[in-house]
C-alpha positions as CSV (number, residue, x, y, z in Angstrom):
1,M,82.4,-1.5,87.8
2,D,79.2,-3.1,89.3
3,S,78.9,-2.9,92.6
4,P,77.5,-5.6,94.9
5,K,73.8,-6.2,94.7
6,R,73.4,-6.6,98.4
7,L,75.1,-7.8,101.5
8,Q,74.1,-11.5,101.1
9,N,75.7,-12.8,104.4
10,V,77.8,-12.7,107.4
11,F,79.1,-15.6,109.0
12,V,81.0,-16.5,112.4
13,V,83.1,-18.8,112.1
14,A,82.4,-21.0,115.2
15,E,84.3,-23.6,117.3
16,R,81.1,-25.3,118.4
17,P,77.9,-23.7,116.3
18,A,75.4,-26.1,117.8
19,E,76.1,-24.4,121.4
20,L,76.5,-21.3,119.8
21,N,73.0,-21.6,118.1
22,N,71.3,-21.8,121.8
23,F,73.2,-18.1,122.3
24,Y,71.9,-16.8,119.1
25,E,68.6,-18.2,119.5
26,S,67.9,-17.6,123.0
27,A,69.8,-14.3,123.6
28,L,69.2,-12.8,120.3
29,G,65.8,-14.4,119.3
30,L,67.0,-15.1,115.8
31,Q,64.9,-17.2,114.0
32,L,66.2,-20.5,112.1
33,K,66.1,-20.3,108.5
34,F,68.4,-23.0,107.1
35,R,70.5,-25.5,109.0
36,D,73.1,-28.1,107.3
37,K,73.4,-30.2,110.6
38,D,76.1,-28.3,112.6
39,R,78.1,-27.4,109.9
40,W,75.7,-23.9,108.6
41,I,73.4,-22.8,110.9
42,Q,71.4,-19.6,108.9
43,Y,69.0,-17.2,110.3
44,G,66.9,-14.7,108.4
45,V,67.4,-11.1,109.6
46,G,65.9,-8.4,107.7
47,G,66.3,-9.0,103.8
48,S,70.0,-10.4,104.6
49,N,71.2,-13.8,106.6
50,V,73.4,-14.2,109.3
51,A,74.9,-17.6,109.8
52,L,77.3,-19.6,112.1
53,A,79.7,-21.8,110.1
54,C,82.3,-24.6,111.1
55,R,85.6,-23.9,110.4
56,E,85.5,-26.8,107.7
57,E,82.5,-25.0,106.0
58,A,84.0,-21.7,106.7
59,V,87.9,-22.2,105.1
60,P,89.5,-20.3,103.7
61,A,88.1,-18.3,106.8
62,T,89.7,-19.8,110.0
63,S,87.9,-17.5,112.4
64,G,86.4,-14.3,112.9
65,V,83.4,-12.6,110.8
66,V,83.4,-12.9,106.9
67,M,81.0,-10.8,104.9
68,V,79.6,-12.0,101.5
69,F,78.4,-9.9,98.9
70,E,76.0,-10.9,96.3
71,V,77.1,-10.1,92.7
72,D,76.1,-10.9,89.3
73,D,79.2,-12.2,87.9
74,F,82.8,-12.7,88.6
75,T,84.0,-11.4,85.4
76,A,87.1,-8.9,85.9
77,V,86.9,-9.2,89.7
78,A,90.2,-11.0,90.0
79,E,92.2,-8.2,88.3
80,R,90.4,-5.4,90.3
81,V,91.2,-7.1,93.6
82,A,94.8,-7.7,92.8
83,A,95.1,-4.2,91.5
84,S,93.5,-2.9,95.0
85,G,96.5,-5.2,97.2
86,G,94.1,-8.0,97.8
87,E,94.6,-11.6,96.6
88,V,91.9,-14.1,94.9
89,L,92.0,-17.4,97.0
90,G,89.4,-19.5,94.9
91,M,86.3,-20.3,93.8
92,R,83.9,-22.9,95.1
93,D,81.2,-24.1,93.0
94,M,78.0,-24.8,95.5
95,G,75.6,-26.3,92.3
96,S,72.6,-25.2,92.4
97,H,73.2,-22.9,95.9
98,G,75.5,-20.7,93.1
99,A,79.0,-20.3,93.9
100,V,81.3,-18.2,95.8
101,M,84.7,-16.5,95.2
102,S,87.0,-16.1,98.3
103,L,89.2,-12.7,98.5
104,R,91.5,-11.7,101.0
105,D,92.1,-8.1,101.5
106,P,95.1,-6.0,102.1
107,E,95.0,-6.4,105.8
108,G,94.1,-10.2,105.5
109,N,90.4,-9.9,106.2
110,I,88.4,-12.9,103.8
111,V,85.7,-11.5,102.0
112,Q,83.3,-13.5,99.5
113,L,81.3,-12.7,96.7
114,F,78.4,-15.0,96.1
115,K,76.6,-15.3,92.6
116,R,73.3,-17.1,92.3
117,Q,73.1,-20.0,90.0
118,A,71.8,-19.0,86.5
119,T,68.2,-19.7,85.7
120,P,67.5,-21.8,82.5
121,A,65.9,-19.8,79.9
122,S,62.4,-20.9,79.4
């Protein structure tokens, strides 16, 4: 079984991302890396990312913090998740950004797996 390659992202489900952005930039000094209006505000921290996500962007998460692990593929993940007491909630294709598989762990926490879009062979 392949382990995740790295912790790709951690995001906070935010009620008011634009206001929360001020805190993370001013209080913590995080540097903006990417912003999709007030839907997704992402900062680079070390070799990973920390983001603020509006509720609509965070679905199926509705609150809290979500860990996103980068993997090479989703093959056999659903079977392993179910066998370990979790649940696969679905997959979201984000085009050139890649794809995300959402999972629920046995205690109800949302975890996501991120897979980069395959690069075409030259």
